[in-house]
NUVEXSE-463888 format. One record per residue (C-alpha): y, x, z; residue in three letters. Coordinates in steps of 0.2 Angstrom, whole numbers, plus 5000, padded with zeros to 4 digits. Last residue first. Layout:
YXZALA ...
END
This chain:
523948925224UNK 522848855210UNK 521248855220UNK 521448665226UNK 522848565217UNK 524648615223UNK 525448515237UNK 527048405233UNK 528248315246UNK 529348475247UNK 529848455229UNK 530648615223UNK 529248745224UNK 527848615219UNK 528848555205UNK 529248725199UNK 527348775200UNK 526848635188UNK 525448535195UNK 523848635191UNK 522648545179UNK 521148465186UNK 519248475182UNK 519748655180UNK 519548685198UNK 517648665196UNK 517648845191UNK 516648885175UNK 514848855170UNK 513848875155UNK 514749025148UNK 515149015129UNK 514349065113UNK 515149225115UNK 513849275129UNK 514749415138UNK 513849585140UNK 515349665148UNK 516949565151UNK 518549635143UNK 519249465140UNK 518449315149UNK 517749175139UNK 517549015150UNK 517048905135UNK 517149015119UNK 516048905109UNK 515148775120UNK 514148755135UNK 513548605146UNK 512948575163UNK 514548625172UNK 516448635171UNK 516548485158UNK 514848395158UNK 514948285173UNK 514948125162UNK 516648075168UNK 517248255166UNK 516648265148UNK 517448095144UNK 519148155151UNK 519148305141UNK 518748205125UNK 519948065125UNK 521348125114UNK 520848045097UNK 520248205089UNK 518448145089UNK 518247965094UNK 516647915085UNK 515648075084UNK 516248125101UNK 515847955109UNK 514147975101UNK 513848135110UNK 514348065127UNK 513147915123UNK 511748035119UNK 512048125135UNK 512047965145UNK 510447905137UNK 510147785123UNK 508647855114UNK 507347755123UNK 508247595119UNK 508147625100UNK 509447695088UNK 510247605073UNK 510947725059UNK 509947645045UNK 510847705029UNK 512047625016UNK 512947745004UNK 514547654999UNK 514947554983UNK 513847404988UNK 514447395005UNK 513447355021UNK 514447315036UNK 513447165041UNK 511947275044UNK 512247445037UNK 513747545032UNK 513247695042UNK 514747715054UNK 514947525054UNK 513147505059UNK 513347635072UNK 514747545081UNK 513747385082UNK 512247495087UNK 513147545103UNK 513547365108UNK 511847305104UNK 511047445114UNK 512047395129UNK 511547215128UNK 509747265126UNK 509747365142UNK 510247545147UNK 509647625163UNK 510847755170UNK 510947675188UNK 511047495181UNK 512947485184UNK 513147655175UNK 512147595161UNK 513147425159UNK 514747515160UNK 514247645147UNK 513747505135UNK 515447425138UNK 516347585136UNK 515547615119UNK 515947435113UNK 517747455119UNK 517947625110UNK 517447535094UNK 518847415098UNK 520147545097UNK 521547615108UNK 522847745105UNK 522747735087UNK 524147855081UNK 525047785066UNK 524947875050UNK 526647885040UNK 526648075042UNK 528048185037UNK 528548285021UNK 527948145009UNK 526748134995UNK 527148024979UNK 525647914977UNK 523847924973UNK 522947754975UNK 521647764988UNK 521747574992UNK 521647625010UNK 523347705009UNK 523747885011UNK 524348005024UNK 522648065028UNK 521748105045UNK 519948125044UNK 519748265031UNK 519148405042UNK 519148595043UNK 517448685048UNK 517548855056UNK 517349025049UNK 517749065031UNK 519149065035UNK 519849135051UNK 518949135067UNK 520449195076UNK 522149235069UNK 522849385078UNK 523649375095UNK 522049405104UNK 521449295118UNK 520149215108UNK 519149375106UNK 517549365096UNK 518149395079UNK 517149325064UNK 516249215076UNK 516749035073UNK 515148965065UNK 515348795056UNK 515348875039UNK 516648885025UNK 516048955009UNK 516349135006UNK 518149195002UNK 518649244985UNK 519849124977UNK 520949114993UNK 520448965002UNK 519348884988UNK 518149034985UNK 516648944992UNK 517048764998UNK 515648694987UNK 514348784998UNK 514848695014UNK 516348655025UNK 517748515025UNK 517148385038UNK 517348195038UNK 515648165047UNK 516247985052UNK 515347905037UNK 513647945044UNK 512447935029UNK 513548025017UNK 513947954999UNK 515647875004UNK 516248045011UNK 518048015005UNK 518048174994UNK 516348134986UNK 516248224969UNK 517148374978UNK 515648374991UNK 515948425009UNK 514448485020UNK 514048405037UNK 513048255032UNK 511448335027UNK 511448435044UNK 511548275054UNK 513148265065UNK 513248325082UNK 513148505075UNK 514948495070UNK 515448475088UNK 514448625094UNK 515248735081UNK 517048695086UNK 518148605073UNK 519648685066UNK 521448735070UNK 522848825062UNK 522148785045UNK 523648865035UNK 525048745041UNK 525148625027UNK 526648535019UNK 526848405006UNK 525848265013UNK 524848125004UNK 523248195010UNK 522348174993UNK 520748264990UNK 519948264973UNK 520148454972UNK 521048464956UNK 522748504963UNK 522748604979UNK 522948494995UNK 521348555004UNK 521448734997UNK 523248755005UNK 522448735022UNK 522648585032UNK 522148565050UNK 523748595058UNK 524648485045UNK 523748315048UNK 523448315067UNK 525248385069UNK 526048245058UNK 524948125068UNK 526148135083UNK 527148295085UNK 528048405073UNK 529448285068UNK 529648115061UNK 530047935066UNK 531347865054UNK 530947925036UNK 529147985038UNK 528647845049UNK 527447845064UNK 526947705075UNK 525947715091UNK 524447615091UNK 523647475102UNK 522147365100UNK 521747455083UNK 520147365075UNK 521147235065UNK 521747375054UNK 523347335045UNK 524447455055UNK 523147585048UNK 524247585032UNK 524547775032UNK 522747815036UNK 521747855051UNK 520947685056UNK 520447655038UNK 519247805040UNK 517947695048UNK 517747575034UNK 517547385037UNK 518747395051UNK 517947335067UNK 518547175073UNK 519947115085UNK 520846955091UNK 519146865094UNK 519546865112UNK 517746895117UNK 517747075113UNK 519347105123UNK 518747005138UNK 517047085137UNK 517847255139UNK 518747185154UNK 517147125162UNK 516247285158UNK 517547385167UNK 517447265182UNK 515547285183UNK 515847475184UNK 516847455200UNK 515647485214UNK 515247675211UNK 516647735222UNK 517447905224UNK 519147845219UNK 519647935203UNK 518048015197UNK 516747885203UNK 517947745197UNK 518047815180UNK 517447655171UNK 518647565181UNK 520047665174UNK 519447645156UNK 519147455158UNK 520847435166UNK 521647525151UNK 520747415139UNK 521347265148UNK 523147315148UNK 523047345129UNK 522147185127UNK 523747095134UNK 524847175122UNK 525747345119UNK 526947365105UNK 526647485089UNK 526047345078UNK 526547175085UNK 525247075093UNK 525146885092UNK 523246865095UNK 523246995108UNK 524546895118UNK 526146985122UNK 526147045140UNK 526446935155UNK 524546885156UNK 524047075158UNK 525447115170UNK 524547085187UNK 522947155182UNK 523847315176UNK 524747335192UNK 523247305203UNK 522147425194UNK 523547555194UNK 523947535212UNK 522147555218UNK 521947705206UNK 523547785213UNK 522847765231UNK 521247845225UNK 522147995218UNK 523148025233UNK 524947995231UNK 526348125232UNK 528048065236UNK 529348085222UNK 530948165227UNK 532348035228UNK 533848055215UNK 533947865212UNK 533147785227UNK 531447715223UNK 531347535219UNK 531047555200UNK 529547665203UNK 529147845210UNK 527547925213UNK 527148115214UNK 525348165209UNK 523648185217UNK 522448215202UNK 523248315188UNK 522348255172UNK 521748085176UNK 523048035188UNK 524448095177UNK 523648005162UNK 523447845172UNK 525247865178UNK 525847875160UNK 524847725155UNK 525447625171UNK 527247665165UNK 526947605148UNK 526247445155UNK 527647415167UNK 528847445152UNK 527847325142UNK 527947185156UNK 529847215157UNK 530147205138UNK 529047055137UNK 530046955150UNK 531647025142UNK 531346945125UNK 531946765127UNK 533246805140UNK 534146945130UNK 535546865121UNK 535846735135UNK 535846875148UNK 537046995139UNK 538646985150UNK 538347145159UNK 538347055176UNK 537146925169UNK 535947055163UNK 536047135180UNK 535746975189UNK 534246925178UNK 533447095181UNK 533447205166UNK 534347365172UNK 533147415186UNK 531647385175UNK 532447485161UNK 532747625173UNK 530947635179UNK 530347625161UNK 531447775156UNK 531047875171UNK 529147845168UNK 529447915150UNK 530148075157UNK 528748085170UNK 527448075157UNK 528348205146UNK 528448325161UNK 526648325165UNK 526148325146UNK 527148485143UNK 526748565159UNK 524848565154UNK 525348675139UNK 526448805149UNK 525248905159UNK 526148955176UNK 524948865187UNK 523448955178UNK 522348925163UNK 520648995160UNK 519748865149UNK 519448985134UNK 520248875121UNK 521548805133UNK 521948985139UNK 522249035120UNK 523548895120UNK 524448955135UNK 526148935128UNK 526049095117UNK 524649175107UNK 524749055092UNK 523349035079UNK 521548995080UNK 521448835090UNK 519648765092UNK 519348575093UNK 517848475099UNK 516948555114UNK 518448535125UNK 520048625131UNK 520948595114UNK 520548405114UNK 521148325130UNK 522648425137UNK 523248505120UNK 523048335112UNK 524048255126UNK 525448385123UNK 525448345104UNK 525548155108UNK 527048185120UNK 528048315110UNK 527948485118UNK 527448585103UNK 528848515092UNK 530248545104UNK 529748725109UNK 530248725127UNK 531848745137UNK 532548575135UNK 531648405137UNK 532348265127UNK 532548375112UNK 534248355103UNK 533748405085UNK 531948455081UNK 531548335067UNK 532148155068UNK 533248065081UNK 533248035099UNK 532148185104UNK 530348245103UNK 529648095094UNK 528047995097UNK 527847945115UNK 529747945118UNK 529947815104UNK 528947695115UNK 530147695130UNK 531547715118UNK 531147545111UNK 531747465127UNK 533347575126UNK 533647515109UNK 533447335114UNK 534647355128UNK 535947435117UNK 535747305103UNK 535847165115UNK 537547225120UNK 538447285136UNK 537247415141UNK 537647545128UNK 539547525130UNK 539447545149UNK 538347695148UNK 539547785136UNK 539147795117UNK 538847955108UNK 539848015093UNK 541148085104UNK 539848205111UNK 538748225126UNK 539048045132UNK 538647995150UNK 536947925154UNK 536348045166UNK 534647995172UNK 534048065188UNK 532148065191UNK 532248185206UNK 530748295200UNK 531148255182UNK 532948305180UNK 533248205164UNK 534548195151UNK 534748035140UNK 536248035128UNK 536647855124UNK 536447795107UNK 534847705109UNK 533947715092UNK 533347545085UNK 531647575077UNK 530947415070UNK 529047415072UNK 528047475057UNK 527947385041UNK 529847395038UNK 
END
């Protein structure tokens, strides 16, 4: 298989998150007992892979059966989909126009409360995965492996297993720190069943940076990376990301140089290069892209369900986009009616001449900016139901995002063609029900943009030639210019000048490059443009308010820079305090 080999651990894994209590006794005669699982190499290897699988699937197997977290919609609460809802839906990029439950309307309008479900999905998924990594670390000590009679079988790989488990755990704690602030902490030394102790954000920042610096040399070298598994550059990327937000997480402005240092380590490693075509990072064979530092694998036969890139594909698709004769090939057999679309302010980040879709150019090869993979414009007229007007960027057909009916329905709101379950050779093949597109968690293009930002932050907001060079490297790939020039593509000059490189321009460029890749809310907060200083469609909308400006309210309460800690955890864990103004 081109993706990582999935060995499914046969144990039944049940979790009480607050107490991190793993029950490994079988639920059925088909399941194996704890002793059976941890008496073989295959059992250990399967449990190691479960730490990765839990970031893609909702359960042990395919589809919705046996969800690892009970009580919620299994598909909606998968890890990557929960991360999407925390990062993209409450931002200036994506607009959800279906589904009134689970707090998804609250995400659109930025008015969630402690009982709103969608932040809980990410919170509990993170702790679930932390519990897996902690248990793997407990069970893979040399003495434990020898006691179980598997040391000789595992000794050549267990070092990587442990380092990768520590990395995955660090990534989960980064997400918790980033989204929830002061959160409960447990590691492999914590007594089983103990309540997590709440750590201040700055203390978690210090632990995370020390932990990642410690493990980077224990991870697989970037030059020997295996698709789907973390490597040394993955830790360096996360370090750069955390150090870049030092003013948010630790209240200091002294660590931007460290962010630049780790960006340069990745760039200077020679292990990565930008894909010749932007879209190659979002196709079914993106495992071949030398740009992706770390991605999460997806496979229609073995790793499927309603999360991962399956959601990114289907929630955007309308039947018009996959109808015969359109020239578009998404390689997928299902669509969900265009459940979400792009917000107006996002569309406007691209030049007007690049926004419209043309059926003679379904891959966007003739555009200037090849990242403007949008579906809107005159040629879309009548394509949705044979009579609708052309799709436009505006979302104001119905101005109430709290309604239970479909909001901003066609022709309002641009759809997109970025994620496709097809190969980069563009040969039409038999479509599948589920996505084969891996999710690119970390890309080299992001490293270039982070390096430029680190330079500017270290210089008090002033760019230099080095920062400009990093930005224009990304721009040249987007515009097929410079060393990325291609005879069969439209080549344009996308370079900017030093005077154009400002914080606000860089924030917009990050959106143009990284849209729908689950970084946006954090970016807006880091640039102080989330609750204040910037407005977008339906931001801060309040039902029944008189004289409301439906384009969005410029400012909302600063409490929304953090999500509330789930109320049940606050209620039952005496160590936890709720975030300010959510009591």
